[in-house]
PDB file with SEQRES, HELIX, SHEET and CRYST1 records, atoms N, CA, C and O in Angstrom:
SEQRES   1 A   68  UNK UNK UNK UNK UNK UNK UNK UNK UNK UNK UNK UNK UNK          
SEQRES   2 A   68  UNK UNK UNK UNK UNK UNK UNK UNK UNK UNK UNK UNK UNK          
SEQRES   3 A   68  UNK UNK UNK UNK UNK UNK UNK UNK UNK UNK UNK UNK UNK          
SEQRES   4 A   68  UNK UNK UNK UNK UNK UNK UNK UNK UNK UNK UNK UNK UNK          
SEQRES   5 A   68  UNK UNK UNK UNK UNK UNK UNK UNK UNK UNK UNK UNK UNK          
SEQRES   6 A   68  UNK UNK UNK                                                  
HELIX    1 AA1 UNK A    8  UNK A   21  1                                  14    
HELIX    2 AA2 UNK A   25  UNK A   51  1                                  27    
HELIX    3 AA3 UNK A   59  UNK A   66  1                                   8    
CRYST1    1.000    1.000    1.000  90.00  90.00  90.00 P 1           1          
ATOM      1  N   UNK A   1      56.591  81.585  96.943  1.00  0.00           N  
ATOM      2  CA  UNK A   1      56.098  80.391  96.288  1.00  0.00           C  
ATOM      3  C   UNK A   1      56.008  80.665  94.791  1.00  0.00           C  
ATOM      4  O   UNK A   1      55.607  81.748  94.364  1.00  0.00           O  
ATOM      5  N   UNK A   2      56.380  79.687  94.025  1.00  0.00           N  
ATOM      6  CA  UNK A   2      56.386  79.830  92.570  1.00  0.00           C  
ATOM      7  C   UNK A   2      55.883  78.538  91.951  1.00  0.00           C  
ATOM      8  O   UNK A   2      56.237  77.441  92.383  1.00  0.00           O  
ATOM      9  N   UNK A   3      55.074  78.687  90.957  1.00  0.00           N  
ATOM     10  CA  UNK A   3      54.587  77.519  90.232  1.00  0.00           C  
ATOM     11  C   UNK A   3      54.887  77.743  88.759  1.00  0.00           C  
ATOM     12  O   UNK A   3      54.576  78.803  88.217  1.00  0.00           O  
ATOM     13  N   UNK A   4      55.491  76.752  88.104  1.00  0.00           N  
ATOM     14  CA  UNK A   4      55.802  76.891  86.683  1.00  0.00           C  
ATOM     15  C   UNK A   4      55.297  75.667  85.925  1.00  0.00           C  
ATOM     16  O   UNK A   4      55.191  74.573  86.478  1.00  0.00           O  
ATOM     17  N   UNK A   5      54.991  75.875  84.657  1.00  0.00           N  
ATOM     18  CA  UNK A   5      54.586  74.783  83.784  1.00  0.00           C  
ATOM     19  C   UNK A   5      55.747  74.478  82.854  1.00  0.00           C  
ATOM     20  O   UNK A   5      56.340  75.381  82.264  1.00  0.00           O  
ATOM     21  N   UNK A   6      56.062  73.208  82.730  1.00  0.00           N  
ATOM     22  CA  UNK A   6      57.133  72.772  81.855  1.00  0.00           C  
ATOM     23  C   UNK A   6      56.554  71.879  80.770  1.00  0.00           C  
ATOM     24  O   UNK A   6      55.585  71.155  80.997  1.00  0.00           O  
ATOM     25  N   UNK A   7      57.156  71.937  79.591  1.00  0.00           N  
ATOM     26  CA  UNK A   7      56.722  71.004  78.558  1.00  0.00           C  
ATOM     27  C   UNK A   7      57.132  69.597  78.988  1.00  0.00           C  
ATOM     28  O   UNK A   7      57.988  69.428  79.857  1.00  0.00           O  
ATOM     29  N   UNK A   8      56.528  68.611  78.384  1.00  0.00           N  
ATOM     30  CA  UNK A   8      56.742  67.234  78.839  1.00  0.00           C  
ATOM     31  C   UNK A   8      58.196  66.784  78.709  1.00  0.00           C  
ATOM     32  O   UNK A   8      58.683  66.028  79.550  1.00  0.00           O  
ATOM     33  N   UNK A   9      58.892  67.236  77.670  1.00  0.00           N  
ATOM     34  CA  UNK A   9      60.301  66.845  77.511  1.00  0.00           C  
ATOM     35  C   UNK A   9      61.155  67.404  78.642  1.00  0.00           C  
ATOM     36  O   UNK A   9      61.983  66.689  79.206  1.00  0.00           O  
ATOM     37  N   UNK A  10      60.961  68.677  78.976  1.00  0.00           N  
ATOM     38  CA  UNK A  10      61.730  69.300  80.058  1.00  0.00           C  
ATOM     39  C   UNK A  10      61.390  68.650  81.390  1.00  0.00           C  
ATOM     40  O   UNK A  10      62.278  68.405  82.206  1.00  0.00           O  
ATOM     41  N   UNK A  11      60.113  68.370  81.616  1.00  0.00           N  
ATOM     42  CA  UNK A  11      59.684  67.693  82.841  1.00  0.00           C  
ATOM     43  C   UNK A  11      60.343  66.323  82.959  1.00  0.00           C  
ATOM     44  O   UNK A  11      60.783  65.935  84.041  1.00  0.00           O  
ATOM     45  N   UNK A  12      60.412  65.597  81.862  1.00  0.00           N  
ATOM     46  CA  UNK A  12      61.046  64.268  81.870  1.00  0.00           C  
ATOM     47  C   UNK A  12      62.538  64.371  82.149  1.00  0.00           C  
ATOM     48  O   UNK A  12      63.085  63.581  82.919  1.00  0.00           O  
ATOM     49  N   UNK A  13      63.189  65.329  81.531  1.00  0.00           N  
ATOM     50  CA  UNK A  13      64.624  65.519  81.767  1.00  0.00           C  
ATOM     51  C   UNK A  13      64.890  65.854  83.228  1.00  0.00           C  
ATOM     52  O   UNK A  13      65.819  65.329  83.840  1.00  0.00           O  
ATOM     53  N   UNK A  14      64.067  66.731  83.773  1.00  0.00           N  
ATOM     54  CA  UNK A  14      64.223  67.132  85.171  1.00  0.00           C  
ATOM     55  C   UNK A  14      63.987  65.942  86.102  1.00  0.00           C  
ATOM     56  O   UNK A  14      64.731  65.746  87.063  1.00  0.00           O  
ATOM     57  N   UNK A  15      62.961  65.155  85.822  1.00  0.00           N  
ATOM     58  CA  UNK A  15      62.670  63.974  86.640  1.00  0.00           C  
ATOM     59  C   UNK A  15      63.818  62.959  86.558  1.00  0.00           C  
ATOM     60  O   UNK A  15      64.200  62.361  87.564  1.00  0.00           O  
ATOM     61  N   UNK A  16      64.359  62.774  85.353  1.00  0.00           N  
ATOM     62  CA  UNK A  16      65.474  61.846  85.174  1.00  0.00           C  
ATOM     63  C   UNK A  16      66.703  62.312  85.949  1.00  0.00           C  
ATOM     64  O   UNK A  16      67.377  61.514  86.601  1.00  0.00           O  
ATOM     65  N   UNK A  17      66.985  63.604  85.872  1.00  0.00           N  
ATOM     66  CA  UNK A  17      68.121  64.159  86.607  1.00  0.00           C  
ATOM     67  C   UNK A  17      67.936  63.982  88.108  1.00  0.00           C  
ATOM     68  O   UNK A  17      68.866  63.598  88.816  1.00  0.00           O  
ATOM     69  N   UNK A  18      66.738  64.261  88.581  1.00  0.00           N  
ATOM     70  CA  UNK A  18      66.453  64.106  90.006  1.00  0.00           C  
ATOM     71  C   UNK A  18      66.670  62.660  90.442  1.00  0.00           C  
ATOM     72  O   UNK A  18      67.232  62.404  91.507  1.00  0.00           O  
ATOM     73  N   UNK A  19      66.227  61.731  89.623  1.00  0.00           N  
ATOM     74  CA  UNK A  19      66.355  60.312  89.973  1.00  0.00           C  
ATOM     75  C   UNK A  19      67.817  59.871  90.026  1.00  0.00           C  
ATOM     76  O   UNK A  19      68.222  59.178  90.960  1.00  0.00           O  
ATOM     77  N   UNK A  20      68.609  60.266  89.032  1.00  0.00           N  
ATOM     78  CA  UNK A  20      69.998  59.794  89.006  1.00  0.00           C  
ATOM     79  C   UNK A  20      70.894  60.495  90.025  1.00  0.00           C  
ATOM     80  O   UNK A  20      71.936  59.963  90.409  1.00  0.00           O  
ATOM     81  N   UNK A  21      70.490  61.683  90.460  1.00  0.00           N  
ATOM     82  CA  UNK A  21      71.313  62.411  91.432  1.00  0.00           C  
ATOM     83  C   UNK A  21      70.840  62.231  92.871  1.00  0.00           C  
ATOM     84  O   UNK A  21      71.560  62.557  93.815  1.00  0.00           O  
ATOM     85  N   UNK A  22      69.629  61.713  93.029  1.00  0.00           N  
ATOM     86  CA  UNK A  22      69.086  61.576  94.378  1.00  0.00           C  
ATOM     87  C   UNK A  22      68.627  62.899  94.970  1.00  0.00           C  
ATOM     88  O   UNK A  22      68.400  63.002  96.175  1.00  0.00           O  
ATOM     89  N   UNK A  23      68.493  63.892  94.133  1.00  0.00           N  
ATOM     90  CA  UNK A  23      68.002  65.206  94.573  1.00  0.00           C  
ATOM     91  C   UNK A  23      66.579  65.386  94.054  1.00  0.00           C  
ATOM     92  O   UNK A  23      66.130  64.644  93.180  1.00  0.00           O  
ATOM     93  N   UNK A  24      65.886  66.358  94.588  1.00  0.00           N  
ATOM     94  CA  UNK A  24      64.515  66.601  94.140  1.00  0.00           C  
ATOM     95  C   UNK A  24      64.495  67.455  92.880  1.00  0.00           C  
ATOM     96  O   UNK A  24      65.466  68.137  92.550  1.00  0.00           O  
ATOM     97  N   UNK A  25      63.362  67.397  92.184  1.00  0.00           N  
ATOM     98  CA  UNK A  25      63.186  68.273  91.025  1.00  0.00           C  
ATOM     99  C   UNK A  25      63.230  69.729  91.472  1.00  0.00           C  
ATOM    100  O   UNK A  25      63.757  70.588  90.766  1.00  0.00           O  
ATOM    101  N   UNK A  26      62.679  69.997  92.640  1.00  0.00           N  
ATOM    102  CA  UNK A  26      62.695  71.358  93.178  1.00  0.00           C  
ATOM    103  C   UNK A  26      64.113  71.852  93.389  1.00  0.00           C  
ATOM    104  O   UNK A  26      64.431  72.999  93.076  1.00  0.00           O  
ATOM    105  N   UNK A  27      64.971  70.981  93.922  1.00  0.00           N  
ATOM    106  CA  UNK A  27      66.365  71.365  94.135  1.00  0.00           C  
ATOM    107  C   UNK A  27      66.999  71.796  92.815  1.00  0.00           C  
ATOM    108  O   UNK A  27      67.606  72.864  92.734  1.00  0.00           O  
ATOM    109  N   UNK A  28      66.858  70.968  91.784  1.00  0.00           N  
ATOM    110  CA  UNK A  28      67.488  71.281  90.499  1.00  0.00           C  
ATOM    111  C   UNK A  28      66.875  72.515  89.847  1.00  0.00           C  
ATOM    112  O   UNK A  28      67.592  73.315  89.248  1.00  0.00           O  
ATOM    113  N   UNK A  29      65.568  72.678  89.955  1.00  0.00           N  
ATOM    114  CA  UNK A  29      64.915  73.866  89.389  1.00  0.00           C  
ATOM    115  C   UNK A  29      65.415  75.124  90.096  1.00  0.00           C  
ATOM    116  O   UNK A  29      65.696  76.134  89.451  1.00  0.00           O  
ATOM    117  N   UNK A  30      65.524  75.058  91.427  1.00  0.00           N  
ATOM    118  CA  UNK A  30      66.018  76.200  92.206  1.00  0.00           C  
ATOM    119  C   UNK A  30      67.447  76.553  91.801  1.00  0.00           C  
ATOM    120  O   UNK A  30      67.772  77.722  91.597  1.00  0.00           O  
ATOM    121  N   UNK A  31      68.299  75.525  91.687  1.00  0.00           N  
ATOM    122  CA  UNK A  31      69.690  75.760  91.292  1.00  0.00           C  
ATOM    123  C   UNK A  31      69.778  76.399  89.909  1.00  0.00           C  
ATOM    124  O   UNK A  31      70.568  77.318  89.693  1.00  0.00           O  
ATOM    125  N   UNK A  32      68.969  75.914  88.981  1.00  0.00           N  
ATOM    126  CA  UNK A  32      68.978  76.466  87.623  1.00  0.00           C  
ATOM    127  C   UNK A  32      68.520  77.927  87.620  1.00  0.00           C  
ATOM    128  O   UNK A  32      69.102  78.764  86.931  1.00  0.00           O  
ATOM    129  N   UNK A  33      67.488  78.221  88.382  1.00  0.00           N  
ATOM    130  CA  UNK A  33      66.981  79.599  88.455  1.00  0.00           C  
ATOM    131  C   UNK A  33      68.025  80.509  89.088  1.00  0.00           C  
ATOM    132  O   UNK A  33      68.270  81.605  88.586  1.00  0.00           O  
ATOM    133  N   UNK A  34      68.640  80.074  90.176  1.00  0.00           N  
ATOM    134  CA  UNK A  34      69.651  80.908  90.839  1.00  0.00           C  
ATOM    135  C   UNK A  34      70.821  81.199  89.913  1.00  0.00           C  
ATOM    136  O   UNK A  34      71.297  82.333  89.855  1.00  0.00           O  
ATOM    137  N   UNK A  35      71.288  80.189  89.190  1.00  0.00           N  
ATOM    138  CA  UNK A  35      72.399  80.385  88.259  1.00  0.00           C  
ATOM    139  C   UNK A  35      71.998  81.366  87.165  1.00  0.00           C  
ATOM    140  O   UNK A  35      72.755  82.278  86.831  1.00  0.00           O  
ATOM    141  N   UNK A  36      70.825  81.179  86.620  1.00  0.00           N  
ATOM    142  CA  UNK A  36      70.374  82.054  85.535  1.00  0.00           C  
ATOM    143  C   UNK A  36      70.175  83.489  86.042  1.00  0.00           C  
ATOM    144  O   UNK A  36      70.490  84.445  85.334  1.00  0.00           O  
ATOM    145  N   UNK A  37      69.661  83.636  87.248  1.00  0.00           N  
ATOM    146  CA  UNK A  37      69.492  84.973  87.830  1.00  0.00           C  
ATOM    147  C   UNK A  37      70.833  85.681  87.963  1.00  0.00           C  
ATOM    148  O   UNK A  37      70.948  86.866  87.650  1.00  0.00           O  
ATOM    149  N   UNK A  38      71.850  84.954  88.428  1.00  0.00           N  
ATOM    150  CA  UNK A  38      73.183  85.554  88.553  1.00  0.00           C  
ATOM    151  C   UNK A  38      73.679  86.040  87.193  1.00  0.00           C  
ATOM    152  O   UNK A  38      74.222  87.139  87.080  1.00  0.00           O  
ATOM    153  N   UNK A  39      73.494  85.226  86.173  1.00  0.00           N  
ATOM    154  CA  UNK A  39      73.920  85.615  84.825  1.00  0.00           C  
ATOM    155  C   UNK A  39      73.160  86.848  84.348  1.00  0.00           C  
ATOM    156  O   UNK A  39      73.763  87.777  83.810  1.00  0.00           O  
ATOM    157  N   UNK A  40      71.844  86.866  84.539  1.00  0.00           N  
ATOM    158  CA  UNK A  40      71.036  88.008  84.113  1.00  0.00           C  
ATOM    159  C   UNK A  40      71.415  89.271  84.869  1.00  0.00           C  
ATOM    160  O   UNK A  40      71.487  90.352  84.286  1.00  0.00           O  
ATOM    161  N   UNK A  41      71.658  89.134  86.170  1.00  0.00           N  
ATOM    162  CA  UNK A  41      72.068  90.308  86.961  1.00  0.00           C  
ATOM    163  C   UNK A  41      73.416  90.838  86.479  1.00  0.00           C  
ATOM    164  O   UNK A  41      73.603  92.051  86.393  1.00  0.00           O  
ATOM    165  N   UNK A  42      74.350  89.954  86.167  1.00  0.00           N  
ATOM    166  CA  UNK A  42      75.652  90.375  85.645  1.00  0.00           C  
ATOM    167  C   UNK A  42      75.495  91.105  84.314  1.00  0.00           C  
ATOM    168  O   UNK A  42      76.124  92.138  84.085  1.00  0.00           O  
ATOM    169  N   UNK A  43      74.652  90.561  83.441  1.00  0.00           N  
ATOM    170  CA  UNK A  43      74.410  91.200  82.143  1.00  0.00           C  
ATOM    171  C   UNK A  43      73.803  92.577  82.347  1.00  0.00           C  
ATOM    172  O   UNK A  43      74.213  93.536  81.693  1.00  0.00           O  
ATOM    173  N   UNK A  44      72.833  92.690  83.242  1.00  0.00           N  
ATOM    174  CA  UNK A  44      72.188  93.967  83.515  1.00  0.00           C  
ATOM    175  C   UNK A  44      73.196  94.991  84.031  1.00  0.00           C  
ATOM    176  O   UNK A  44      73.216  96.134  83.573  1.00  0.00           O  
ATOM    177  N   UNK A  45      74.038  94.575  84.992  1.00  0.00           N  
ATOM    178  CA  UNK A  45      75.032  95.503  85.537  1.00  0.00           C  
ATOM    179  C   UNK A  45      76.038  95.938  84.475  1.00  0.00           C  
ATOM    180  O   UNK A  45      76.413  97.110  84.417  1.00  0.00           O  
ATOM    181  N   UNK A  46      76.477  95.002  83.638  1.00  0.00           N  
ATOM    182  CA  UNK A  46      77.421  95.348  82.570  1.00  0.00           C  
ATOM    183  C   UNK A  46      76.785  96.313  81.577  1.00  0.00           C  
ATOM    184  O   UNK A  46      77.427  97.268  81.138  1.00  0.00           O  
ATOM    185  N   UNK A  47      75.541  96.070  81.227  1.00  0.00           N  
ATOM    186  CA  UNK A  47      74.832  96.946  80.294  1.00  0.00           C  
ATOM    187  C   UNK A  47      74.707  98.353  80.870  1.00  0.00           C  
ATOM    188  O   UNK A  47      74.922  99.344  80.171  1.00  0.00           O  
ATOM    189  N   UNK A  48      74.357  98.426  82.152  1.00  0.00           N  
ATOM    190  CA  UNK A  48      74.234  99.733  82.798  1.00  0.00           C  
ATOM    191  C   UNK A  48      75.575 100.465  82.819  1.00  0.00           C  
ATOM    192  O   UNK A  48      75.622 101.677  82.610  1.00  0.00           O  
ATOM    193  N   UNK A  49      76.663  99.736  83.069  1.00  0.00           N  
ATOM    194  CA  UNK A  49      77.993 100.341  83.122  1.00  0.00           C  
ATOM    195  C   UNK A  49      78.386 100.889  81.755  1.00  0.00           C  
ATOM    196  O   UNK A  49      78.970 101.969  81.665  1.00  0.00           O  
ATOM    197  N   UNK A  50      78.071 100.153  80.690  1.00  0.00           N  
ATOM    198  CA  UNK A  50      78.395 100.623  79.342  1.00  0.00           C  
ATOM    199  C   UNK A  50      77.579 101.845  78.965  1.00  0.00           C  
ATOM    200  O   UNK A  50      78.057 102.697  78.216  1.00  0.00           O  
ATOM    201  N   UNK A  51      76.366 101.947  79.466  1.00  0.00           N  
ATOM    202  CA  UNK A  51      75.516 103.093  79.163  1.00  0.00           C  
ATOM    203  C   UNK A  51      75.955 104.335  79.930  1.00  0.00           C  
ATOM    204  O   UNK A  51      75.776 105.459  79.462  1.00  0.00           O  
ATOM    205  N   UNK A  52      76.529 104.126  81.111  1.00  0.00           N  
ATOM    206  CA  UNK A  52      77.015 105.232  81.938  1.00  0.00           C  
ATOM    207  C   UNK A  52      78.422 104.918  82.411  1.00  0.00           C  
ATOM    208  O   UNK A  52      78.616 104.569  83.575  1.00  0.00           O  
ATOM    209  N   UNK A  53      79.405 105.035  81.530  1.00  0.00           N  
ATOM    210  CA  UNK A  53      80.770 104.657  81.921  1.00  0.00           C  
ATOM    211  C   UNK A  53      81.317 105.549  83.047  1.00  0.00           C  
ATOM    212  O   UNK A  53      81.008 106.738  83.129  1.00  0.00           O  
ATOM    213  N   UNK A  54      82.117 104.950  83.886  1.00  0.00           N  
ATOM    214  CA  UNK A  54      82.752 105.678  84.979  1.00  0.00           C  
ATOM    215  C   UNK A  54      83.935 106.474  84.434  1.00  0.00           C  
ATOM    216  O   UNK A  54      84.451 106.183  83.355  1.00  0.00           O  
ATOM    217  N   UNK A  55      84.351 107.469  85.188  1.00  0.00           N  
ATOM    218  CA  UNK A  55      85.515 108.254  84.797  1.00  0.00           C  
ATOM    219  C   UNK A  55      86.757 107.380  84.864  1.00  0.00           C  
ATOM    220  O   UNK A  55      86.914 106.585  85.791  1.00  0.00           O  
ATOM    221  N   UNK A  56      87.629 107.525  83.892  1.00  0.00           N  
ATOM    222  CA  UNK A  56      88.878 106.765  83.893  1.00  0.00           C  
ATOM    223  C   UNK A  56      90.042 107.695  84.222  1.00  0.00           C  
ATOM    224  O   UNK A  56      89.994 108.899  83.972  1.00  0.00           O  
ATOM    225  N   UNK A  57      91.074 107.104  84.782  1.00  0.00           N  
ATOM    226  CA  UNK A  57      92.261 107.863  85.165  1.00  0.00           C  
ATOM    227  C   UNK A  57      93.485 107.202  84.548  1.00  0.00           C  
ATOM    228  O   UNK A  57      93.562 105.977  84.446  1.00  0.00           O  
ATOM    229  N   UNK A  58      94.431 108.022  84.142  1.00  0.00           N  
ATOM    230  CA  UNK A  58      95.676 107.471  83.609  1.00  0.00           C  
ATOM    231  C   UNK A  58      96.564 107.050  84.774  1.00  0.00           C  
ATOM    232  O   UNK A  58      96.363 107.482  85.910  1.00  0.00           O  
ATOM    233  N   UNK A  59      97.540 106.208  84.483  1.00  0.00           N  
ATOM    234  CA  UNK A  59      98.488 105.786  85.516  1.00  0.00           C  
ATOM    235  C   UNK A  59      99.210 106.999  86.088  1.00  0.00           C  
ATOM    236  O   UNK A  59      99.478 107.065  87.288  1.00  0.00           O  
ATOM    237  N   UNK A  60      99.517 107.946  85.230  1.00  0.00           N  
ATOM    238  CA  UNK A  60     100.201 109.167  85.673  1.00  0.00           C  
ATOM    239  C   UNK A  60      99.330 109.931  86.679  1.00  0.00           C  
ATOM    240  O   UNK A  60      99.825 110.385  87.710  1.00  0.00           O  
ATOM    241  N   UNK A  61      98.056 110.069  86.381  1.00  0.00           N  
ATOM    242  CA  UNK A  61      97.131 110.771  87.302  1.00  0.00           C  
ATOM    243  C   UNK A  61      97.038 110.044  88.643  1.00  0.00           C  
ATOM    244  O   UNK A  61      97.040 110.682  89.696  1.00  0.00           O  
ATOM    245  N   UNK A  62      96.956 108.729  88.610  1.00  0.00           N  
ATOM    246  CA  UNK A  62      96.842 107.940  89.843  1.00  0.00           C  
ATOM    247  C   UNK A  62      98.111 108.093  90.671  1.00  0.00           C  
ATOM    248  O   UNK A  62      98.035 108.305  91.881  1.00  0.00           O  
ATOM    249  N   UNK A  63      99.259 107.992  90.047  1.00  0.00           N  
ATOM    250  CA  UNK A  63     100.532 108.163  90.770  1.00  0.00           C  
ATOM    251  C   UNK A  63     100.605 109.551  91.409  1.00  0.00           C  
ATOM    252  O   UNK A  63     101.007 109.689  92.565  1.00  0.00           O  
ATOM    253  N   UNK A  64     100.218 110.566  90.656  1.00  0.00           N  
ATOM    254  CA  UNK A  64     100.248 111.927  91.178  1.00  0.00           C  
ATOM    255  C   UNK A  64      99.287 112.057  92.356  1.00  0.00           C  
ATOM    256  O   UNK A  64      99.635 112.649  93.379  1.00  0.00           O  
ATOM    257  N   UNK A  65      98.099 111.515  92.220  1.00  0.00           N  
ATOM    258  CA  UNK A  65      97.093 111.584  93.288  1.00  0.00           C  
ATOM    259  C   UNK A  65      97.552 110.861  94.556  1.00  0.00           C  
ATOM    260  O   UNK A  65      97.244 111.291  95.668  1.00  0.00           O  
ATOM    261  N   UNK A  66      98.290 109.758  94.382  1.00  0.00           N  
ATOM    262  CA  UNK A  66      98.783 108.993  95.523  1.00  0.00           C  
ATOM    263  C   UNK A  66     100.141 109.474  96.025  1.00  0.00           C  
ATOM    264  O   UNK A  66     100.666 108.958  97.012  1.00  0.00           O  
ATOM    265  N   UNK A  67     100.696 110.452  95.347  1.00  0.00           N  
ATOM    266  CA  UNK A  67     101.998 110.982  95.759  1.00  0.00           C  
ATOM    267  C   UNK A  67     103.135 110.026  95.483  1.00  0.00           C  
ATOM    268  O   UNK A  67     104.099 109.975  96.246  1.00  0.00           O  
ATOM    269  N   UNK A  68     103.040 109.275  94.416  1.00  0.00           N  
ATOM    270  CA  UNK A  68     104.097 108.324  94.078  1.00  0.00           C  
ATOM    271  C   UNK A  68     105.035 108.892  93.029  1.00  0.00           C  
ATOM    272  O   UNK A  68     105.986 108.224  92.624  1.00  0.00           O  
TER     273      UNK A  68                                                      
END                                                                             
């Protein structure tokens, strides 16, 4: 369960969107949070990868390793 406070402008925008789409404010808030979470998780994973880069291999090394 989550409870959030929105400023009046954001609350009005959300209510207007809910009315014109026939969906609930909760539906739209949930969708927005899920989308933003995916973006934040992607940013976090990319940041971690840049801080600890994986070993890279040349095409020649890969071919040799695969016996090509």
